[in-house]
Every structure is written in structure tokens, then in C-alpha cells.
C-alpha positions in Angstrom: -11.9 -23.9 8.0 -10.7 -24.9 4.7 -10.6 -28.8 3.7 -7.3 -29.9 2.7 -8.0 -33.8 2.8 -5.4 -35.2 0.0 -3.3 -32.4 -0.7 0.1 -32.1 -0.2 2.6 -29.8 1.0 3.5 -28.0 -2.5 -0.2 -27.9 -3.1 -1.1 -26.9 -0.4 1.5 -24.0 -0.2 0.4 -23.0 -3.4 -3.7 -22.7 -2.3 -3.2 -21.0 0.8 -0.4 -18.2 -1.1 -4.1 -17.3 -3.0 -6.4 -17.2 -0.2 -4.0 -15.7 2.4 -3.8 -13.2 -0.7 -7.8 -12.7 -1.1 -7.9 -11.3 3.0 -10.1 -8.4 3.3 -9.7 -5.8 5.9 -6.5 -6.6 6.7 -5.1 -4.2 8.8 -7.9 -3.8 11.0 -8.1 -7.9 11.4 -4.3 -7.7 12.1 -4.8 -5.4 14.6 -7.5 -7.8 16.4 -5.2 -10.8 16.1 -2.5 -9.2 18.1 -5.0 -8.5 20.8 -5.5 -12.5 21.0 -2.2 -13.1 21.4 -1.5 -9.9 24.2 -4.6 -11.6 25.8 -2.2 -14.6 26.2 -0.7 -15.4 29.7 2.5 -16.5 28.2 2.6 -13.5 26.3 2.2 -11.1 29.9 4.6 -13.7 31.5 7.6 -12.8 28.9 10.8 -10.2 29.3 11.0 -11.0 25.5 9.3 -11.6 22.2 10.4 -13.4 19.5 8.6 -12.3 16.3 8.4 -11.6 12.6 8.5 -9.2 10.2 5.1 -9.9 7.8 5.6 -9.3 4.6 3.1 -11.1 1.3 -0.1 -10.7 2.6 1.2 -12.1 6.4 -0.8 -10.2 8.9 0.9 -6.4 9.5 3.6 -6.7 12.4 3.8 -3.2 12.6 1.1 -2.4 15.2 2.5 -5.7 16.7 5.8 -3.7 17.7 3.8 -1.3 18.6 2.4 -2.9 21.4 5.4 -5.5 22.3 7.1 -1.6 22.5 4.6 -0.3 25.3 3.9 -3.3 26.7 7.8 -2.8 28.1 8.8 -6.5 25.9 12.2 -6.3 24.4 11.7 -7.4 20.8 12.9 -10.3 19.1 13.2 -10.7 15.0 14.6 -13.6 13.6 17.3 -14.3 10.3 18.2 -16.7 8.7 22.0 -17.8 9.1 22.6 -21.2 6.7 19.8 -23.7 7.1 19.3 -22.2 10.6 16.9 -19.2 12.8 19.4 -17.1 14.3 17.8 -15.3 16.9 18.6 -10.8 16.5 17.8 -7.8 18.9 14.9 -6.2 16.9 15.7 -2.9 18.2 18.8 -2.8 16.2 20.0 -2.4 12.7 18.0 -4.3 10.0 18.4 -5.5 6.2 16.2 -7.0 3.7 17.0 -11.0 3.3 17.9 -12.7 0.3 13.7 -13.3 0.9 13.2 -9.7 0.8 12.6 -9.6 4.2 13.9 -7.2 7.1 16.4 -9.1 9.4 18.5 -7.9 12.7 21.9 -7.3 12.0 23.5 -6.5 14.6 24.9 -9.7 16.8 22.8 -12.6 17.9 21.1 -12.6 20.8 21.4 -15.7 22.8 18.7 -18.4 22.5 17.9 -18.8 26.4 17.0 -14.6 26.1 13.8 -16.0 24.4 10.7 -15.5 26.7 7.6 -16.1 24.4 7.7 -17.0 20.3 5.6 -15.6 17.7 5.4 -17.9 14.5 3.8 -17.9 11.1 2.8 -20.0 8.3 0.3 -20.9 5.9 -1.6 -22.8 7.0 -2.3 -24.7 10.6 -4.3 -26.8 11.8 -6.2 -26.3 15.6 -4.1 -28.9 16.7 -1.2 -26.7 15.6 0.2 -28.3 12.8 1.5 -26.0 10.6 2.6 -25.6 6.9 5.5 -22.6 6.5 6.9 -21.8 3.1 8.9 -25.6 3.2 12.7 -24.8 4.7 12.0 -26.1 8.0 13.2 -23.1 10.0 11.2 -23.0 12.7 11.0 -26.5 12.1 14.9 -26.5 13.7 14.7 -23.8 15.4 11.5 -25.0 17.9 13.2 -27.5 19.7 16.2 -25.1 20.0 13.9 -23.3 22.7 14.6 -23.1 26.4 11.7 -25.5 28.2 9.3 -23.8 28.9 8.9 -20.9 26.5 5.7 -20.6 24.7 5.6 -20.2 21.1 2.2 -19.6 19.0 0.6 -19.5 15.5 -0.7 -17.1 14.3 -2.8 -16.8 11.0 -6.3 -15.7 9.6 -9.3 -17.4 9.9 -9.4 -18.4 6.7 -5.8 -20.2 6.7 -7.4 -23.2 9.0 -7.3 -25.5 7.1 -9.0 -29.7 8.6 -5.8 -32.1 7.5 -2.4 -30.9 6.2 0.4 -33.2 5.5 2.4 -33.8 8.5 5.8 -35.5 9.6 6.1 -35.8 12.8 10.4 -36.8 12.3 10.5 -32.7 11.0 7.7 -31.0 11.4 6.9 -29.2 15.0 3.3 -28.4 16.4 3.1 -25.3 17.8 1.6 -25.2 21.0 -1.4 -23.2 20.2 -3.1 -21.2 17.4 -4.2 -17.7 17.7 -6.2 -16.4 14.0 -8.5 -13.6 14.1 
């Protein structure tokens, strides 16, 4: 775990981008990460899973998508519309967004159809604090989920930090952090 005492969010983002680039055995550890997620009761009982398309050093999500399909679950993916995340069908057509991320292009899926959410991040604390890319999309999205929908953060072990700046009026903690 990385000590981040006295570090601001911008500095921590830069450091964690560098840390993430140094992760070895990326594919193997991604597969381990998704196996750990699949062991969660919340995953097992969900009919649909909202994930993300891994890019730029994030965990490889292709093995996750294969697992979701094999488990008979519906894959949902986010797309950015304005300042909000919108849920789309992961099996439908996709295009590359202005952020360089593959996003679903079909009709929006009602947030009430989301059964479980896997949240990316640059860094996490073990108590669920999350550092994203700084635009607050997940911080605005997660409170819109129906009561009882679980959401977990995922990362490589190197992305776990002891502390990070946290503003409880804007920042939303994930319910659990899974790392590999």
C-alpha cells in the first residue's frame, strides 16, 4: 500500500498514473481481479452488471466481459452525456468517446435495471475512498442507483493508498474495494 499523506488529488493522480503503468503481469492479475469479483454474493445474485471498458493501464476488461456472458448476466456499460454517466447496453454498438473510451451508442438503459456496479479508479483506500480522473462522473452516478444495488471499486494492489483527500459533500465511497 502506498502512503499518500499530505498529497493533493492532482499530485496523487499523476503519481497513480505512473504507478499503474508499472504493473507487471497485467492480464493475469486482471483475470484474478475478476475471479475475486465473481465470488461476491452481490455479483452472483445480480442479473446485470455495469462495468467499464478498461483503457490506459486499467484492468483488462475483456476477461470480465467473457465471464459476465458465461455467467448469463447482462453487461451494461457507461457513456458520458454532458456531465452525467448514462447506462447503455454492453452488447450493442459502441463508438469511441472524446475521452478515447469505447462507449455504448444505443438507447439509454434505465438505472433501475442495474444490478451490480464495478467502478474503476486511479487509487482507493481500503475503506472505499476513491480517486477518479477528476470529473466526478461516478460521484454523481452512484447516488442515483436504486437502494440495495451494490457497487465495488477495483484496482491493482499498487493502487491502494493509506490516505487520500476526501470531500464528503462531493466524493462518494465505494462499498468495497477488490484488488489483485
